[in-house]
C-alpha positions in Angstrom: -177.8 -250.1 -70.9 -174.5 -250.5 -69.1 -171.5 -248.4 -70.1 -168.2 -250.2 -70.0 -165.9 -248.3 -67.5 -162.8 -248.4 -69.7 -160.6 -245.9 -68.0 -161.3 -247.2 -64.5 -160.7 -250.8 -65.8 -157.3 -249.8 -67.3 -156.2 -248.4 -64.0 -157.3 -251.5 -62.1 -154.6 -253.8 -60.6 -155.6 -257.3 -59.7 -153.4 -260.0 -58.1 -154.4 -263.7 -58.8 -153.0 -266.4 -56.6 -153.8 -270.1 -57.0 -153.6 -273.3 -58.9 -151.9 -272.7 -62.3 -152.6 -275.2 -65.0 -151.9 -275.8 -68.7 -154.9 -276.8 -70.8 -153.7 -278.8 -73.8 -156.0 -279.8 -76.6 -155.3 -282.5 -79.1 -157.7 -282.1 -82.1 -158.2 -284.9 -84.5 -160.6 -286.8 -86.8 -162.5 -290.0 -85.9 -163.6 -292.3 -88.6 -163.3 -295.8 -87.1 -163.3 -297.8 -83.9 -160.2 -299.5 -82.6 -160.0 -303.3 -83.3 -158.2 -303.6 -79.9 -161.0 -302.2 -77.7 -164.4 -300.5 -78.2 -162.9 -297.0 -78.4 -162.6 -294.4 -81.2 -159.3 -294.1 -83.0 -158.3 -290.4 -83.2 -156.1 -289.4 -86.1 -154.2 -286.4 -84.7 -154.4 -283.1 -86.4 -153.3 -280.1 -84.3 -152.3 -279.3 -80.8 -153.4 -276.1 -78.9 -152.2 -274.9 -75.5 -154.1 -272.5 -73.3 -153.6 -271.2 -69.8 -155.9 -272.8 -67.2 -156.9 -272.4 -63.6 -155.6 -269.3 -61.9 -153.6 -268.5 -65.0 -156.9 -268.4 -67.1 -158.3 -266.0 -64.5 -155.3 -263.7 -64.9 -155.5 -264.0 -68.7 -159.1 -262.9 -68.6 -158.3 -260.0 -66.4 -155.6 -258.8 -68.9 -158.0 -259.3 -71.8 -160.5 -256.9 -70.2 -157.8 -254.3 -70.2 -156.9 -254.3 -66.5 -153.4 -255.0 -65.1 -153.1 -258.7 -64.1 -150.5 -260.1 -61.8 -150.3 -263.9 -61.3 -148.6 -265.9 -58.5 -148.5 -269.6 -58.8 -146.3 -272.8 -58.6 -145.0 -274.5 -61.7 -142.5 -277.3 -62.3 -139.2 -277.3 -64.1 -140.7 -279.0 -67.2 -141.9 -278.5 -70.7 -145.4 -277.6 -69.5 -144.0 -275.0 -67.1 -142.0 -273.4 -69.9 -145.2 -273.3 -72.1 -147.2 -271.7 -69.2 -144.4 -269.0 -68.8 -144.5 -268.2 -72.5 -148.3 -268.1 -72.7 -148.6 -265.8 -69.7 -146.1 -263.4 -71.3 -147.9 -263.5 -74.6 -151.2 -262.7 -72.8 -149.7 -259.7 -71.0 -149.9 -261.3 -67.6 -147.3 -260.1 -65.1 -146.3 -263.5 -63.7 -144.3 -264.2 -60.5 -143.5 -267.9 -60.5 -142.5 -270.2 -57.7 -140.7 -273.2 -59.2 -140.9 -276.6 -57.5 -138.6 -279.0 -59.3 -140.1 -282.0 -57.6 -143.6 -281.6 -59.1 -144.9 -281.5 -62.6 -146.7 -278.4 -63.8 -150.4 -279.2 -63.6 -151.6 -280.3 -67.0 -155.0 -281.2 -68.4 -154.8 -283.0 -71.7 -158.0 -283.2 -73.6 -158.4 -285.3 -76.8 -161.2 -284.1 -79.1 -162.6 -285.7 -82.2 -164.8 -283.5 -84.5 -165.1 -280.9 -81.7 -166.3 -283.5 -79.2 -164.2 -284.2 -76.1 -163.4 -287.9 -76.0 -160.9 -288.1 -73.1 -159.1 -286.0 -70.5 -155.9 -287.0 -68.8 -154.6 -285.0 -65.8 -151.0 -284.7 -64.7 -150.7 -283.2 -61.2 -149.1 -283.3 -57.8 -149.2 -281.0 -54.8 -146.4 -278.5 -54.2 -143.8 -278.9 -51.5 -144.2 -277.0 -48.2 -141.2 -274.9 -49.1 -142.9 -273.8 -52.3 -146.0 -272.8 -50.4 -143.9 -270.7 -47.9 -142.3 -268.9 -50.9 -145.7 -268.4 -52.4 -147.0 -266.7 -49.2 -143.8 -264.5 -49.0 -144.2 -263.4 -52.6 -147.9 -262.6 -52.0 -147.0 -260.5 -49.0 -144.5 -258.6 -51.1 -146.9 -258.0 -54.0 -150.2 -257.2 -52.1 -149.8 -253.5 -51.6 -149.3 -252.9 -55.3 -152.9 -254.2 -56.0 -156.5 -253.2 -55.3 -158.0 -256.7 -55.2 -156.8 -260.2 -54.5 -158.3 -263.3 -56.3 -157.7 -266.8 -54.9 -158.4 -269.4 -57.5 -158.7 -272.8 -55.8 -158.7 -275.9 -58.0 -157.7 -278.2 -55.2 -154.3 -278.8 -56.7 -152.5 -277.7 -53.5 -151.3 -274.2 -54.2 -153.9 -272.8 -51.7 -153.3 -275.4 -49.0 -152.5 -272.4 -46.6 -155.4 -270.3 -47.8 -156.4 -269.2 -44.3 -153.2 -267.4 -43.8 -153.4 -265.8 -47.3 -156.9 -264.4 -46.5 -155.7 -263.1 -43.1 -152.8 -261.4 -44.7 -155.0 -259.6 -47.3 -157.5 -258.7 -44.6 -154.8 -257.1 -42.5 -154.0 -254.8 -45.4 -157.7 -254.0 -46.1 -157.6 -255.6 -49.6 -160.8 -257.3 -50.8 -160.4 -261.1 -51.3 -162.5 -262.9 -54.0 -162.4 -266.7 -53.7 -163.4 -269.4 -56.2 -163.8 -272.3 -53.7 -163.5 -276.0 -53.9 -164.5 -278.9 -51.7 -166.9 -279.1 -48.7 -164.8 -277.4 -46.1 -165.7 -273.8 -46.7 -164.5 -272.9 -43.2 -161.0 -272.5 -44.7 -162.3 -269.5 -46.5 -163.5 -267.7 -43.4 -163.0 -263.9 -43.5 -162.9 -263.7 -47.3 -164.8 -260.8 -48.9 -166.8 -262.9 -51.4 -167.1 -266.6 -52.4 -168.2 -267.5 -55.9 -169.3 -271.2 -55.9 -171.2 -272.6 -58.8 -174.5 -274.5 -58.2 -172.9 -277.9 -57.6 -170.2 -276.5 -55.4 -172.8 -274.7 -53.3 -174.8 -277.9 -53.0 -171.7 -279.8 -51.8 -171.2 -277.1 -49.1 -174.7 -276.6 -47.8 -176.8 -279.5 -49.2 -179.6 -279.5 -51.8 -182.2 -276.8 -51.3 -186.0 -277.3 -51.9 -186.8 -273.8 -53.3 -185.5 -270.3 -53.5 -186.5 -269.5 -49.9 -184.6 -272.5 -48.7 -181.6 -271.4 -50.7 -181.8 -267.9 -49.3 -181.7 -269.3 -45.7 -178.8 -271.7 -46.4 -176.8 -269.1 -48.3 -177.2 -266.4 -45.6 -176.4 -268.8 -42.9 -173.2 -269.7 -44.7 -172.3 -266.1 -45.4 -172.7 -265.1 -41.7 -170.9 -268.2 -40.5 -167.9 -267.4 -42.6 -168.0 -263.7 -42.0 -168.3 -262.9 -45.7 -169.5 -259.6 -47.2 -171.1 -261.4 -50.1 -171.8 -264.8 -51.5 -172.3 -265.1 -55.3 -173.7 -268.4 -56.7 -173.3 -269.0 -60.4 -176.2 -271.2 -61.6 -175.6 -271.9 -65.3 -178.9 -271.5 -67.2 -180.5 -270.0 -64.1 -178.2 -267.0 -64.0 -176.5 -265.7 -60.8 -177.7 -264.9 -57.3 -175.9 -262.5 -55.0 -176.5 -262.7 -51.2 -175.5 -259.8 -49.0 -176.5 -258.4 -45.6 -179.1 -256.4 -47.5 -180.7 -259.5 -49.0 -180.8 -261.2 -52.4 -180.2 -259.9 -55.9 -180.6 -262.1 -59.0 -179.7 -261.8 -62.7 -180.9 -264.2 -65.4 -178.5 -266.0 -67.7 -177.6 -264.2 -71.0 -176.1 -267.2 -72.9 -177.6 -267.5 -76.4 -176.0 -270.9 -77.1 -173.9 -273.0 -74.7 -171.0 -274.6 -76.5 -168.5 -275.3 -73.7 -168.6 -274.3 -70.0 -165.0 -275.1 -69.2 -163.3 -272.0 -67.9 -166.5 -270.0 -67.7 -166.1 -269.7 -63.9 -162.7 -268.2 -64.4 -164.1 -265.5 -66.8 -166.9 -264.7 -64.3 -164.4 -264.4 -61.4 -162.0 -262.3 -63.5 -164.8 -259.9 -64.6 -166.1 -259.6 -61.0 -162.6 -258.8 -59.7 -161.9 -256.2 -62.5 -165.2 -254.4 -62.0 -164.8 -254.3 -58.2 -161.2 -252.9 -58.6 -162.6 -250.3 -61.0 -164.9 -249.1 -58.2 -168.3 -250.7 -59.1 -170.5 -252.1 -56.4 -171.1 -255.9 -56.2 -174.5 -255.8 -58.0 -173.0 -253.8 -60.9 -170.0 -256.1 -61.0 -172.2 -259.2 -61.0 -174.1 -257.9 -64.0 -170.9 -257.4 -66.0 -169.7 -260.9 -64.9 -173.0 -262.4 -66.0 -172.6 -260.8 -69.4 -169.1 -262.1 -69.7 -170.1 -265.6 -68.7 -172.9 -265.6 -71.3 -170.3 -264.8 -74.0 -167.6 -267.2 -73.0 -169.8 -270.3 -72.9 -170.3 -269.9 -76.6 -166.6 -270.6 -77.2 -164.7 -273.9 -77.3 -162.4 -274.6 -74.3 -160.9 -272.2 -71.8 -161.4 -268.9 -73.5 -161.4 -265.1 -72.8 -163.8 -262.3 -73.2 -162.3 -259.0 -74.4 -163.4 -255.5 -73.3 -164.7 -254.9 -76.9 -166.9 -258.0 -76.7 -168.2 -257.0 -73.3 -168.9 -253.4 -74.3 
């Protein structure tokens, strides 16, 4: 039985840097097909906004009772104002870089009877001046935190991720990275990467069996000079690779309702537990428990300290 380290968590300070998004949900009813095209007609009911991407990681950190700081780029638009307000309401200490030339990243999901029917994305990459400001702000904030989380959703905020990792390493601050894409070389020198199963396959190819996965994972870990590599594997649980070898925990989900945002919750829990002084194996066990809880909820959601304990 694991005991939730409440006091250590409350004293933990985690800085999240990355792609900030707004997740907007349009909920409605569907009772007919459009006469104009073979698509369902959704009669709109309610609209719900939630923090997404790096902002959802920070929101999960705060929900666990730790001190969450967030650094990201938003536009000067309605979505940006909403993100600001939501972060404040969720007790996230946000430090915004505003880029008036780009829209705040927005994922609009249309749902009928709790089923997602459509997603529309609004996004553009930040200007180079915004990225320079982001790096300067991170440099100013780093020493006030115990752990740095880089949440990469390939929206452009982490285009200079190599220099951000180098900056944290020069201050001896652990760097947790949720990676995207095939070019994992950009994350060289991070402390730990947390790819999901499909992201890992994109990076190293499809493995034949567990021994083959072990070889590919350890080769990647050594190549990138990582302390750890944690692969989240949905119903297969999580596997942690270190210099000492391999550790695995089975999935705890009772019923999977929605996996969107689950990686954010896992990353947040891992960061909080590491900042609280737990080793990587203990942190993975807590992260696995949190992931099992959050997939039973609709949309990008949080896990609270009470639920986890």
